[in-house]
TIMI-2910 file (N, C-alpha, C, CB; in pm, 1 decimal, decimal comma, always signed):
<rs>
+----------+----------+----------+----------+----------+----------+----------+----------+----------+----------+----------+----------+------+
!      n_x !      n_y !      n_z !     ca_x !     ca_y !     ca_z !      c_x !      c_y !      c_z !     cb_x !     cb_y !     cb_z ! resn !
+----------+----------+----------+----------+----------+----------+----------+----------+----------+----------+----------+----------+------+
! +12133,3 ! +14223,4 ! +13374,0 ! +12012,7 ! +14210,4 ! +13296,4 ! +11904,7 ! +14145,2 ! +13383,1 ! +12038,7 ! +14128,4 ! +13167,7 !  Met !
! +11784,1 ! +14196,7 ! +13373,6 ! +11671,1 ! +14144,6 ! +13450,6 ! +11586,9 ! +14054,3 ! +13362,1 ! +11584,9 ! +14260,0 ! +13508,3 !  Ile !
! +11547,3 ! +13940,5 ! +13417,4 ! +11456,6 ! +13845,5 ! +13352,5 ! +11336,4 ! +13824,6 ! +13444,0 ! +11528,7 ! +13708,9 ! +13321,6 !  Lys !
! +11228,7 ! +13773,9 ! +13387,3 ! +11107,0 ! +13748,6 ! +13462,9 ! +11069,0 ! +13601,4 ! +13445,9 ! +10991,1 ! +13842,6 ! +13416,4 !  Tyr !
! +11054,7 ! +13532,8 ! +13557,9 ! +11023,1 ! +13389,9 ! +13558,1 ! +10877,8 ! +13373,1 ! +13600,7 ! +11119,1 ! +13310,2 ! +13652,9 !  Val !
! +10801,0 ! +13304,9 ! +13517,0 ! +10661,9 ! +13274,8 ! +13549,9 ! +10657,6 ! +13133,7 ! +13606,6 ! +10568,1 ! +13288,8 ! +13424,2 !  Leu !
! +10610,9 ! +13121,9 ! +13730,9 ! +10595,3 ! +12990,9 ! +13794,1 ! +10447,7 ! +12969,6 ! +13826,7 ! +10683,2 ! +12979,4 ! +13923,1 !  Ile !
! +10410,8 ! +12843,6 ! +13839,3 ! +10274,9 ! +12810,6 ! +13881,0 ! +10279,8 ! +12692,1 ! +13976,2 ! +10184,6 ! +12779,3 ! +13758,6 !  Tyr !
! +10181,2 ! +12686,7 ! +14064,7 ! +10171,5 ! +12578,7 ! +14162,6 ! +10028,5 ! +12528,9 ! +14165,8 ! +10216,9 ! +12625,7 ! +14303,7 !  Thr !
! +10010,4 ! +12399,7 ! +14137,9 !  +9877,8 ! +12337,6 ! +14148,8 !  +9856,9 ! +12289,7 ! +14291,5 !  +9862,4 ! +12219,3 ! +14048,6 !  Asp !
!  +9734,2 ! +12307,0 ! +14340,8 !  +9696,2 ! +12261,0 ! +14473,7 !  +9578,8 ! +12164,3 ! +14460,6 !  +9659,6 ! +12381,0 ! +14566,2 !  Phe !
!  +9578,6 ! +12059,2 ! +14540,6 !  +9468,2 ! +11964,4 ! +14540,9 !  +9514,2 ! +11827,6 ! +14586,9 !  +9405,8 ! +11954,9 ! +14402,8 !  Gly !
!  +9419,5 ! +11735,8 ! +14594,1 !  +9447,1 ! +11600,9 ! +14644,0 !  +9547,8 ! +11524,7 ! +14559,3 !  +9319,5 ! +11522,5 ! +14651,3 !  Asp !
!  +9547,0 ! +11545,8 ! +14429,0 !  +9635,0 ! +11469,5 ! +14340,4 !  +9758,9 ! +11548,3 ! +14298,5 !  +9558,6 ! +11426,1 ! +14217,2 !  Thr !
!  +9785,9 ! +11661,1 ! +14363,3 !  +9899,5 ! +11747,0 ! +14327,2 ! +10007,3 ! +11738,8 ! +14434,1 !  +9853,9 ! +11893,6 ! +14308,2 !  Cys !
! +10131,7 ! +11762,9 ! +14393,2 ! +10241,0 ! +11758,9 ! +14490,7 ! +10268,2 ! +11894,6 ! +14554,6 ! +10366,9 ! +11708,4 ! +14424,5 !  Asp !
! +10203,1 ! +12002,9 ! +14506,8 ! +10218,7 ! +12134,5 ! +14567,2 ! +10350,8 ! +12202,3 ! +14538,0 ! +10202,5 ! +12123,5 ! +14712,4 !  Gly !
! +10427,9 ! +12149,3 ! +14442,5 ! +10556,1 ! +12209,0 ! +14407,0 ! +10538,9 ! +12305,3 ! +14290,5 ! +10658,8 ! +12100,4 ! +14371,8 !  Leu !
! +10613,9 ! +12414,8 ! +14293,6 ! +10608,5 ! +12513,1 ! +14185,8 ! +10677,3 ! +12459,5 ! +14061,9 ! +10673,0 ! +12645,1 ! +14229,2 !  Ala !
! +10624,6 ! +12496,5 ! +13946,4 ! +10682,2 ! +12459,7 ! +13817,0 ! +10709,6 ! +12588,7 ! +13738,9 ! +10586,0 ! +12363,6 ! +13736,5 !  Arg !
! +10811,4 ! +12586,9 ! +13655,4 ! +10844,0 ! +12702,2 ! +13571,6 ! +10763,5 ! +12692,5 ! +13443,0 ! +10997,4 ! +12709,2 ! +13541,3 !  Val !
! +10688,6 ! +12798,6 ! +13414,7 ! +10613,5 ! +12808,3 ! +13289,9 ! +10701,5 ! +12865,7 ! +13179,6 ! +10487,9 ! +12895,0 ! +13308,7 !  Asn !
! +10788,4 ! +12961,1 ! +13216,6 ! +10875,8 ! +13022,7 ! +13117,7 ! +10958,3 ! +13134,4 ! +13177,3 ! +10794,9 ! +13075,2 ! +13002,0 !  Gly !
! +11060,1 ! +13176,6 ! +13101,2 ! +11146,1 ! +13288,8 ! +13139,7 ! +11132,2 ! +13393,5 ! +13030,1 ! +11297,6 ! +13244,0 ! +13159,3 !  Val !
! +11109,7 ! +13518,3 ! +13069,2 ! +11077,1 ! +13625,0 ! +12974,0 ! +11169,0 ! +13745,0 ! +12992,9 ! +10930,6 ! +13668,2 ! +12989,8 !  Tyr !
! +11192,9 ! +13815,6 ! +12883,2 ! +11280,2 ! +13932,9 ! +12886,1 ! +11211,9 ! +14055,7 ! +12944,4 ! +11329,0 ! +13963,9 ! +12746,9 !  Asp !
! +11077,4 ! +14060,3 ! +12935,8 ! +11005,0 ! +14177,2 ! +12986,5 ! +10892,0 ! +14132,6 ! +13078,8 ! +10948,9 ! +14262,3 ! +12869,6 !  Thr !
! +10855,9 ! +14220,7 ! +13169,8 ! +10743,0 ! +14195,4 ! +13259,0 ! +10614,5 ! +14183,5 ! +13177,2 ! +10730,2 ! +14308,1 ! +13364,8 !  Leu !
! +10601,1 ! +14265,1 ! +13074,6 ! +10481,6 ! +14261,2 ! +12990,1 ! +10463,3 ! +14123,7 ! +12925,8 ! +10489,9 ! +14369,0 ! +12881,6 !  Glu !
! +10569,7 ! +14065,7 ! +12874,2 ! +10560,8 ! +13932,5 ! +12813,6 ! +10526,2 ! +13826,3 ! +12917,3 ! +10692,4 ! +13896,6 ! +12744,4 !  Asn !
! +10581,8 ! +13838,2 ! +13036,5 ! +10549,7 ! +13743,7 ! +13144,5 ! +10403,2 ! +13756,5 ! +13185,2 ! +10641,1 ! +13767,6 ! +13267,0 !  Ala !
! +10352,5 ! +13879,4 ! +13189,7 ! +10212,5 ! +13901,8 ! +13224,7 ! +10119,5 ! +13842,1 ! +13119,4 ! +10184,8 ! +14051,8 ! +13240,5 !  Gln !
! +10154,0 ! +13859,8 ! +12992,3 ! +10072,9 ! +13802,3 ! +12884,4 ! +10071,0 ! +13650,1 ! +12894,0 ! +10126,8 ! +13846,2 ! +12746,6 !  Lys !
! +10186,2 ! +13591,1 ! +12921,4 ! +10194,5 ! +13445,3 ! +12934,8 ! +10111,8 ! +13398,3 ! +13054,0 ! +10341,6 ! +13400,0 ! +12950,5 !  Ala !
! +10118,1 ! +13472,7 ! +13165,8 ! +10040,0 ! +13436,1 ! +13283,9 !  +9890,9 ! +13444,5 ! +13252,6 ! +10075,3 ! +13527,6 ! +13403,4 !  Met !
!  +9846,9 ! +13552,5 ! +13191,1 !  +9705,6 ! +13568,3 ! +13157,4 !  +9658,4 ! +13456,5 ! +13065,1 !  +9681,3 ! +13704,5 ! +13091,9 !  Asp !
!  +9740,7 ! +13421,8 ! +12967,3 !  +9706,5 ! +13315,6 ! +12873,1 !  +9695,3 ! +13180,2 ! +12944,7 !  +9811,7 ! +13308,0 ! +12760,9 !  Asn !
!  +9790,5 ! +13150,5 ! +13032,7 !  +9787,7 ! +13022,8 ! +13104,1 !  +9669,3 ! +13016,0 ! +13200,5 !  +9918,9 ! +13001,6 ! +13180,5 !  Asp !
!  +9638,4 ! +13126,2 ! +13267,6 !  +9522,8 ! +13130,3 ! +13358,3 !  +9395,0 ! +13104,5 ! +13279,1 !  +9514,6 ! +13267,5 ! +13432,4 !  Val !
!  +9380,7 ! +13171,0 ! +13165,3 !  +9260,7 ! +13151,6 ! +13083,1 !  +9248,6 ! +13007,0 ! +13036,4 !  +9263,0 ! +13245,5 ! +12961,8 !  Asn !
!  +9359,0 ! +12948,3 ! +12992,3 !  +9356,7 ! +12808,1 ! +12949,0 !  +9319,7 ! +12714,7 ! +13063,6 !  +9492,6 ! +12768,1 ! +12891,3 !  Asn !
!  +9375,3 ! +12739,1 ! +13182,0 !  +9344,7 ! +12658,7 ! +13300,5 !  +9195,4 ! +12664,9 ! +13332,7 !  +9427,4 ! +12706,9 ! +13421,5 !  Tyr !
!  +9139,9 ! +12785,0 ! +13327,0 !  +8998,2 ! +12801,6 ! +13359,5 !  +8909,8 ! +12733,4 ! +13254,8 !  +8962,7 ! +12951,1 ! +13369,6 !  Met !
!  +8947,7 ! +12742,1 ! +13127,2 !  +8870,6 ! +12675,7 ! +13021,7 !  +8878,3 ! +12523,7 ! +13034,6 !  +8921,1 ! +12719,0 ! +12883,6 !  Leu !
!  +8999,0 ! +12471,4 ! +13056,2 !  +9018,0 ! +12326,6 ! +13066,8 !  +8943,2 ! +12266,5 ! +13185,2 !  +9165,3 ! +12294,6 ! +13078,5 !  Glu !
!  +8927,9 ! +12345,0 ! +13291,1 !  +8862,4 ! +12296,2 ! +13412,3 !  +8717,6 ! +12344,6 ! +13424,4 !  +8941,1 ! +12340,0 ! +13534,4 !  Asn !
!  +8664,5 ! +12402,2 ! +13316,4 !  +8525,6 ! +12449,5 ! +13312,5 !  +8492,3 ! +12541,2 ! +13430,3 !  +8430,2 ! +12330,7 ! +13311,5 !  Asn !
!  +8581,3 ! +12636,8 ! +13458,0 !  +8561,2 ! +12727,8 ! +13570,3 !  +8501,7 ! +12859,3 ! +13522,2 !  +8693,4 ! +12752,9 ! +13644,0 !  Leu !
!  +8418,3 ! +12917,5 ! +13605,5 !  +8359,5 ! +13048,5 ! +13577,7 !  +8452,5 ! +13157,7 ! +13629,0 !  +8219,0 ! +13061,3 ! +13642,4 !  Glu !
!  +8426,1 ! +13282,3 ! +13592,0 !  +8509,0 ! +13394,8 ! +13634,5 !  +8516,3 ! +13408,3 ! +13786,7 !  +8455,7 ! +13523,1 ! +13574,6 !  Asp !
!  +8413,6 ! +13360,0 ! +13856,6 !  +8411,7 ! +13369,6 ! +14002,7 !  +8522,6 ! +13285,4 ! +14066,5 !  +8275,4 ! +13325,5 ! +14056,5 !  Glu !
!  +8577,3 ! +13190,3 ! +13992,6 !  +8684,6 ! +13104,8 ! +14045,4 !  +8814,9 ! +13182,3 ! +14060,8 !  +8706,6 ! +12984,0 ! +13953,9 !  Ala !
!  +8827,0 ! +13294,9 ! +13989,4 !  +8946,3 ! +13379,2 ! +14000,0 !  +8941,7 ! +13450,0 ! +14134,8 !  +8954,7 ! +13482,8 ! +13881,7 !  Leu !
!  +9024,8 ! +13403,6 ! +14229,2 !  +9018,4 ! +13450,0 ! +14366,9 !  +9094,2 ! +13579,8 ! +14388,5 !  +9072,2 ! +13344,7 ! +14458,9 !  Thr !
!  +9220,1 ! +13583,4 ! +14343,0 !  +9305,1 ! +13701,2 ! +14361,2 !  +9384,5 ! +13723,5 ! +14233,4 !  +9400,5 ! +13684,5 ! +14484,0 !  Lys !
!  +9409,3 ! +13850,4 ! +14202,9 !  +9489,5 ! +13878,8 ! +14085,0 !  +9554,2 ! +14016,3 ! +14098,1 !  +9403,5 ! +13871,1 ! +13957,4 !  Ser !
!  +9681,3 ! +14022,6 ! +14057,7 !  +9752,7 ! +14149,9 ! +14047,1 !  +9843,4 ! +14138,8 ! +13925,9 !  +9834,7 ! +14183,3 ! +14178,5 !  Ser !
!  +9929,5 ! +14233,6 ! +13905,8 ! +10013,8 ! +14229,4 ! +13786,1 ! +10123,8 ! +14124,2 ! +13793,4 ! +10075,7 ! +14364,3 ! +13763,2 !  Tyr !
! +10150,8 ! +14066,0 ! +13910,9 ! +10252,7 ! +13961,3 ! +13921,8 ! +10202,8 ! +13836,0 ! +13993,9 ! +10373,4 ! +14015,5 ! +13993,9 !  Thr !
! +10072,5 ! +13824,1 ! +14015,7 ! +10019,7 ! +13713,6 ! +14096,0 !  +9874,9 ! +13686,3 ! +14057,5 ! +10030,3 ! +13745,2 ! +14247,2 !  Tyr !
!  +9839,5 ! +13559,5 ! +14043,9 !  +9700,6 ! +13520,2 ! +14021,0 !  +9673,5 ! +13390,9 ! +14097,1 !  +9671,1 ! +13502,5 ! +13868,3 !  Thr !
!  +9557,5 ! +13383,8 ! +14161,6 !  +9513,3 ! +13263,4 ! +14229,8 !  +9373,9 ! +13228,3 ! +14180,1 !  +9514,8 ! +13282,1 ! +14384,2 !  Leu !
!  +9360,2 ! +13106,9 ! +14131,7 !  +9229,7 ! +13053,3 ! +14092,8 !  +9195,4 ! +12945,2 ! +14193,8 !  +9230,2 ! +12996,7 ! +13944,7 !  Val !
!  +9080,3 ! +12957,5 ! +14256,9 !  +9042,5 ! +12864,9 ! +14363,6 !  +9107,0 ! +12908,3 ! +14494,1 !  +9083,6 ! +12719,9 ! +14328,4 !  Gly !
!  +9164,1 ! +12812,3 ! +14565,8 !  +9233,1 ! +12844,0 ! +14690,7 !  +9351,5 ! +12749,2 ! +14709,1 !  +9135,9 ! +12834,7 ! +14811,7 !  Asp !
!  +9421,6 ! +12761,9 ! +14821,7 !  +9541,4 ! +12681,4 ! +14845,6 !  +9513,5 ! +12534,6 ! +14876,1 !  +9618,5 ! +12740,2 ! +14958,3 !  Glu !
!  +9386,3 ! +12494,7 ! +14882,4 !  +9356,0 ! +12352,8 ! +14899,9 !  +9304,5 ! +12289,3 ! +14770,4 !  +9253,2 ! +12334,7 ! +15011,3 !  Ser !
!  +9258,3 ! +12372,2 ! +14676,1 !  +9210,8 ! +12321,2 ! +14547,7 !  +9211,4 ! +12434,5 ! +14445,9 !  +9068,4 ! +12259,7 ! +14561,0 !  Asp !
!  +9320,0 ! +12444,6 ! +14371,2 !  +9330,0 ! +12550,8 ! +14272,7 !  +9469,0 ! +12558,1 ! +14213,2 !  +9293,2 ! +12683,5 ! +14334,4 !  Gly !
!  +9502,2 ! +12676,3 ! +14160,9 !  +9633,2 ! +12697,6 ! +14100,6 !  +9675,0 ! +12842,6 ! +14123,2 !  +9631,2 ! +12663,3 ! +13948,6 !  Cys !
!  +9802,3 ! +12861,0 ! +14148,1 !  +9858,4 ! +12993,7 ! +14174,1 !  +9971,7 ! +13019,9 ! +14074,0 !  +9910,2 ! +13004,9 ! +14321,9 !  Gln !
!  +9973,4 ! +13139,6 ! +14017,7 ! +10080,3 ! +13183,3 ! +13927,9 ! +10151,0 ! +13301,8 ! +13989,7 ! +10025,1 ! +13219,6 ! +13787,7 !  Trp !
! +10282,7 ! +13307,3 ! +13972,6 ! +10361,8 ! +13419,1 ! +14022,5 ! +10467,7 ! +13455,7 ! +13919,4 ! +10427,4 ! +13384,5 ! +14158,8 !  Gln !
! +10495,1 ! +13584,2 ! +13908,1 ! +10604,4 ! +13632,0 ! +13824,6 ! +10714,4 ! +13678,3 ! +13919,2 ! +10558,1 ! +13748,0 ! +13727,3 !  Ile !
! +10831,0 ! +13617,5 ! +13903,9 ! +10946,6 ! +13650,4 ! +13987,8 ! +11050,4 ! +13723,7 ! +13903,4 ! +11008,1 ! +13521,9 ! +14051,7 !  Leu !
! +11109,9 ! +13826,4 ! +13960,5 ! +11213,9 ! +13902,5 ! +13891,9 ! +11351,1 ! +13847,8 ! +13934,6 ! +11201,6 ! +14056,0 ! +13923,7 !  Glu !
! +11434,4 ! +13817,3 ! +13836,9 ! +11569,1 ! +13769,0 ! +13868,2 ! +11670,6 ! +13851,6 ! +13790,3 ! +11583,8 ! +13617,2 ! +13834,9 !  Ile !
! +11789,7 ! +13860,7 ! +13846,8 ! +11899,6 ! +13930,6 ! +13779,2 ! +11999,6 ! +13828,8 ! +13731,4 ! +11967,5 ! +14034,3 ! +13872,6 !  Lys !
! +12037,9 ! +13841,8 ! +13604,9 ! +12137,8 ! +13749,4 ! +13549,3 ! +12277,0 ! +13795,9 ! +13582,5 ! +12122,0 ! +13736,1 ! +13397,7 !  Glu !
+----------+----------+----------+----------+----------+----------+----------+----------+----------+----------+----------+----------+------+
</rs>
């Protein structure tokens, strides 16, 4: 059985740069929805404009950059 793990990593002066698990999902679609929701919440909480969204694909999103921002990734795992 395949599962999808959504992880995120905060970057910045006050962050440790370690990845955290946001959730484990049964489908890629559910993981993508969770990633989109978390990215939107992050941008709202930090008062960021759409231009802050640096890179995005169906399994990866970067807001800001690796020195000040947040990165989300969807990883596929087999149980």
